[in-house]
Every structure is written in C-alpha cells, then in structure tokens.
N, C-alpha and C positions, 0 to 999 in steps of 0.2 A: 675681680673680686679683692676687696680691700682688706685692710689688716684686721679689724674687726671682725669681719665674716670669716677670715682664716683661723682667728683665735677659737671662734665659737665651734667651729667645724672641727677643729684639733680637740677641743672640749668634748663635743660630744662622741667623737670617733673613740676619744680615750676612755668614757664612761663606758661606752658598750664593749669594748675590750674587756674592762676589769668585770664588769657584770659578767659576762661571757665566760671569763676565767673563773670567777667565784662559783656560778652555777655548775661548771663542768668540775670543780673539785668537790661540789657537794655532792653530785651525782655519783662521783667515783668513790667517797667515804661511804654513801649508802650501799653502794653495790657490795664494798669490801664487808659490810656489817649486817647485811640481810641474811637471816637465818630463812632457809625454805623449809617448809612444812610437808614432809612425805610421807605417804602410806608405805607399809612393806613393798607393795608391787611397784610402785615408782621408785624406792630407794633401790631395788636391784635392778631397775632398767637404768638409773642414772648413773653418770660417771663422777663420781666422788673422789676427790684426793683426800689423803690421809689427815691433812692440817687442818682439813674444811669443817669448821662445827654445822651441825645437821641438827634438825629437829623431826622426829617420827612422832606420828602418832596412830594409834590403834587400840586394839582390844589386848588385853593381858589373857593368853592362850591359858585355857585351864588344864591344871595339872603341869603346869610348866616351871612353876617358881621353883628355885632350889637355893636355899640357905647355905652359906658356908659355916663350917662348924665353930668358926670364930665367932660367928654373928654380925661380921662388918661386911661382907661381900653377899651379894644377891644376884643370881642370874633368872632371866625369864624370856619369854617368848610374846613378843609383840606380832600380832596377826591383824590381817585386814579381811581374814577369811578365804583368801585367795593363795596369799604368801606371807611367810614368816620371817620375821628377823629376830636375831639372838641378841638382847640386852646384857650386859654387866655393867653392875652399878656397886659402889662401894659408897656406903653413907646410911644415913636413916632415911627410911622409907616415907612417905606420907601415912596419915593414919586413914584415910579412903583406899588406900592401895588393896588391891584384891585381885583374885582371879576372874575373868569375864569383866573386869572394870576397864572403862577406858584412860588411855594414859597418854601423856605427851612426853617424850624423852628429848632431853637435850643432851648432845656429846659428839663423838666423832668415831668414824666406821675404822675399825682395825683391817689389817690384811686379810684375815679370815671372813671378812663381810659381816663382822658382828659390831653392835654399836656400844662402844666404851662410854657409858654415860656420865654426865657429872651432875644432872639434875632430871630429877623424875617428877612430874605433876600428876596427879592423879583427878581424875573430874568426877564429882558426884553425880552430874546431870548431863545428858548429851545434848541440852539445848544449850550449852555454852561452848559447844563446839563449832569451830569454823565450818561456813556452810559447806565448803568444798570438801572437806574430811567427810563430814557426816554423808555427803552423797556419794564419795568414794566408797566409803566404808559401806554404805547400803547396797550400791552395786557388787561390791564384793561377795556381800551374804546372798546376792542373789543367784551370782555365778557359781558359787560354792553347794547352792541347794540344787 
C-alpha cells in the first residue's frame, strides 16, 4: 500500500467514525426528548420515573372535574374506560375542555401515581387522535361493556 492509498484509507475511516459518532449523538438526544403517549392502562403498567415527562391521552371521566375555590387549579380523571388516572393542573384550561371529551395531558407522575400536568390539550374531534390511541381507547370501551 503506497502513501496515497494510506491517506485515502485514513480519510474514509475517519469520516466513517465521525458519521457514526454523529448518528449516535442524534439517537441519544432523540431518546432523551421523546414523550411517549400512554393510555391510563399503559401508564399503570409502565415504570415511570418522577422526573420523566409523559403524555397521557384519554377521555375526561364524567363528574370527575373538580375546581379549586381559587379557580387556579383543577383536578380531573382521565380514563380509557378500563383504568383511570387522576390529573392535577394549574392554569387555564382550553375552551374545548369538558367531561367526556378526549384530552391529551403532558406532565410528570407524582408519588401518588397522579399526573401533575403542565399542559392540557382538548380534542374537538377524535379524527385527530393518533391511530394507536384511538384503537386502545376503543378496546377499553369494549372491555368495559
């Protein structure tokens, strides 16, 4: 192998190592920032750490919405018609929020296994629900019946 071939081989190996390192860093960053979408049944079974951000989707259980007297906090239950998860939220709820409506909640799980939400999104139509969540919620309805 002459000097020119060694230089090319070194360049190719260096580029391969750099690209592999970059791909590894990107995948690691994505792993850290992914918010998984859980139904209440999946959340109960999952092993979630308190500092991990989570997303939970489901229906607001009827007659579960309770407003704090100050009007700043609200607690409600998100259900998939099989299991329920309590949610505590401080802030302004979306206009479309109501009992029986589909919501997506982002927050953290506290030691009492309730979600402390920092964002609540209300869905006005189930057509916009992720396909897997719609399937899981329908299965929950069938099992509850």
